[in-house]
C-alpha positions as YAML, in Angstrom:
chain: A
units: angstrom
residues:
- id: 1
  name: GLN
  ca: [-2.58, 17.81, -12.15]
- id: 2
  name: VAL
  ca: [-2.58, 15.92, -8.88]
- id: 3
  name: GLN
  ca: [-1.77, 12.26, -9.41]
- id: 4
  name: LEU
  ca: [-1.61, 9.22, -7.15]
- id: 5
  name: VAL
  ca: [-1.53, 6.00, -9.11]
- id: 6
  name: GLU
  ca: [-1.25, 2.42, -7.87]
- id: 7
  name: SER
  ca: [-0.07, -0.66, -9.68]
- id: 8
  name: GLY
  ca: [1.26, -4.14, -9.04]
- id: 9
  name: GLY
  ca: [-1.80, -6.04, -7.91]
- id: 10
  name: GLY
  ca: [-2.64, -9.43, -9.28]
- id: 11
  name: LEU
  ca: [-3.37, -13.07, -8.61]
- id: 12
  name: VAL
  ca: [-0.88, -15.12, -6.62]
- id: 13
  name: GLN
  ca: [-0.83, -18.44, -4.84]
- id: 14
  name: PRO
  ca: [-0.55, -18.67, -1.05]
- id: 15
  name: GLY
  ca: [3.05, -18.15, -0.03]
- id: 16
  name: GLY
  ca: [3.77, -16.00, -3.04]
- id: 17
  name: SER
  ca: [4.90, -12.39, -3.25]
- id: 18
  name: LEU
  ca: [3.81, -9.16, -4.86]
- id: 19
  name: ARG
  ca: [5.15, -5.64, -4.84]
- id: 20
  name: LEU
  ca: [2.68, -2.80, -5.00]
- id: 21
  name: THR
  ca: [3.75, 0.57, -6.29]
- id: 22
  name: CYS
  ca: [2.22, 3.96, -5.59]
- id: 23
  name: SER
  ca: [3.46, 6.73, -7.85]
- id: 24
  name: ALA
  ca: [2.54, 10.22, -6.74]
- id: 25
  name: SER
  ca: [3.05, 13.75, -7.86]
- id: 26
  name: ARG
  ca: [5.75, 15.58, -5.98]
- id: 27
  name: SER
  ca: [3.37, 17.75, -3.95]
- id: 28
  name: ILE
  ca: [1.32, 14.75, -2.80]
- id: 29
  name: PHE
  ca: [4.32, 12.55, -2.12]
- id: 30
  name: ASP
  ca: [5.93, 15.13, 0.15]
- id: 31
  name: SER
  ca: [3.45, 14.47, 2.94]
- id: 32
  name: TYR
  ca: [3.88, 13.66, 6.60]
- id: 33
  name: LEU
  ca: [2.44, 10.20, 6.13]
- id: 34
  name: MET
  ca: [2.02, 7.83, 3.22]
- id: 35
  name: GLY
  ca: [0.21, 4.59, 3.77]
- id: 36
  name: TRP
  ca: [-1.31, 1.46, 2.36]
- id: 37
  name: TYR
  ca: [-4.82, 0.38, 3.26]
- id: 38
  name: ARG
  ca: [-6.86, -2.58, 2.19]
- id: 39
  name: GLN
  ca: [-10.52, -3.46, 2.01]
- id: 40
  name: ALA
  ca: [-11.72, -7.01, 1.61]
- id: 41
  name: THR
  ca: [-15.19, -7.71, 0.32]
- id: 42
  name: GLY
  ca: [-17.68, -7.23, 3.14]
- id: 43
  name: ASN
  ca: [-15.10, -5.72, 5.48]
- id: 44
  name: GLN
  ca: [-14.13, -2.24, 6.55]
- id: 45
  name: ARG
  ca: [-11.09, -0.56, 5.10]
- id: 46
  name: GLU
  ca: [-8.10, -1.10, 7.35]
- id: 47
  name: SER
  ca: [-4.63, 0.32, 7.64]
- id: 48
  name: VAL
  ca: [-1.90, -2.06, 6.53]
- id: 49
  name: ALA
  ca: [1.31, -0.06, 6.69]
- id: 50
  name: ASN
  ca: [2.45, 3.52, 6.80]
- id: 51
  name: ILE
  ca: [5.65, 5.49, 6.49]
- id: 52
  name: THR
  ca: [6.46, 8.99, 7.64]
- id: 53
  name: ARG
  ca: [8.34, 11.64, 5.75]
- id: 54
  name: GLY
  ca: [11.39, 10.69, 7.78]
- id: 55
  name: GLY
  ca: [11.07, 7.00, 6.96]
- id: 56
  name: ILE
  ca: [9.56, 5.72, 10.20]
- id: 57
  name: THR
  ca: [7.33, 2.75, 9.48]
- id: 58
  name: GLY
  ca: [4.39, 1.11, 11.13]
- id: 59
  name: TYR
  ca: [2.49, -2.09, 10.38]
- id: 60
  name: ALA
  ca: [-0.71, -3.82, 11.26]
- id: 61
  name: ASP
  ca: [-0.11, -6.86, 13.43]
- id: 62
  name: SER
  ca: [-1.55, -9.08, 10.74]
- id: 63
  name: VAL
  ca: [1.23, -8.23, 8.28]
- id: 64
  name: LYS
  ca: [4.25, -7.69, 10.52]
- id: 65
  name: GLY
  ca: [7.19, -9.73, 9.36]
- id: 66
  name: ARG
  ca: [5.64, -10.30, 5.94]
- id: 67
  name: PHE
  ca: [5.06, -6.85, 4.45]
- id: 68
  name: THR
  ca: [7.54, -4.01, 4.05]
- id: 69
  name: ILE
  ca: [6.69, -0.44, 3.17]
- id: 70
  name: SER
  ca: [9.35, 1.79, 1.69]
- id: 71
  name: ARG
  ca: [9.67, 5.02, -0.22]
- id: 72
  name: ASP
  ca: [11.95, 6.33, -2.92]
- id: 73
  name: ASN
  ca: [12.03, 10.10, -2.71]
- id: 74
  name: ALA
  ca: [13.90, 10.45, -5.99]
- id: 75
  name: LYS
  ca: [11.07, 8.66, -7.79]
- id: 76
  name: ASN
  ca: [8.15, 10.02, -5.73]
- id: 77
  name: THR
  ca: [7.12, 6.45, -5.13]
- id: 78
  name: VAL
  ca: [5.95, 4.30, -2.22]
- id: 79
  name: TYR
  ca: [6.19, 0.53, -2.32]
- id: 80
  name: LEU
  ca: [4.59, -2.31, -0.43]
- id: 81
  name: GLN
  ca: [6.53, -5.54, -0.65]
- id: 82
  name: MET
  ca: [4.24, -8.40, 0.30]
- id: 83
  name: ASN
  ca: [5.74, -11.80, 1.04]
- id: 84
  name: SER
  ca: [4.30, -15.04, 2.35]
- id: 85
  name: LEU
  ca: [0.88, -14.02, 1.15]
- id: 86
  name: LYS
  ca: [-2.16, -15.64, 2.69]
- id: 87
  name: PRO
  ca: [-5.73, -15.97, 1.40]
- id: 88
  name: GLU
  ca: [-6.85, -13.51, 4.06]
- id: 89
  name: ASP
  ca: [-4.64, -10.88, 2.42]
- id: 90
  name: THR
  ca: [-7.06, -10.82, -0.50]
- id: 91
  name: ALA
  ca: [-8.41, -7.29, -0.80]
- id: 92
  name: VAL
  ca: [-8.31, -4.11, -2.78]
- id: 93
  name: TYR
  ca: [-5.21, -2.23, -1.70]
- id: 94
  name: TYR
  ca: [-5.23, 1.56, -1.63]
- id: 95
  name: CYS
  ca: [-2.42, 4.06, -1.39]
- id: 96
  name: ARG
  ca: [-3.07, 7.20, 0.62]
- id: 97
  name: SER
  ca: [-1.33, 10.49, 1.23]
- id: 98
  name: ASN
  ca: [-2.44, 12.63, 4.15]
- id: 99
  name: THR
  ca: [-1.60, 15.84, 2.32]
- id: 100
  name: GLY
  ca: [-4.42, 18.32, 2.84]
- id: 101
  name: PRO
  ca: [-7.70, 16.43, 3.11]
- id: 102
  name: GLY
  ca: [-6.01, 13.18, 2.12]
- id: 103
  name: TYR
  ca: [-5.69, 11.61, -1.30]
- id: 104
  name: TRP
  ca: [-6.49, 8.06, -2.29]
- id: 105
  name: GLY
  ca: [-5.38, 6.01, -5.22]
- id: 106
  name: GLN
  ca: [-7.85, 4.08, -7.32]
- id: 107
  name: GLY
  ca: [-7.04, 0.79, -5.64]
- id: 108
  name: THR
  ca: [-5.40, -2.34, -6.98]
- id: 109
  name: GLN
  ca: [-6.80, -5.83, -6.52]
- id: 110
  name: VAL
  ca: [-4.70, -8.44, -4.75]
- id: 111
  name: THR
  ca: [-6.08, -11.95, -4.86]
- id: 112
  name: VAL
  ca: [-4.41, -14.83, -3.04]
- id: 113
  name: SER
  ca: [-5.97, -18.09, -4.09]
- id: 114
  name: SER
  ca: [-6.74, -20.79, -1.59]
...
């Protein structure tokens, strides 16, 4: 079965840190691009960070210097390390693989209290 499962969300205070994990099946993980998106209540879903098969990363301006995306090929896993969290980072965070039509995780809630 195809699997793409997220975990690691939670409630943190401003300035805190979280690490999100996206565990994927081998076939889904071995994609050109893996990425993290987020969608805050009332807002459109936006790209946060992405990483290519070769490890090249890209970030939204709003998270540069605070978030780090990485991948562990041995574990078929993508991570999003989030530091210096701000209330405006509050959103549901989604993992995506662009394999085929694209696959989305179920989303994990990140709440940064103000």
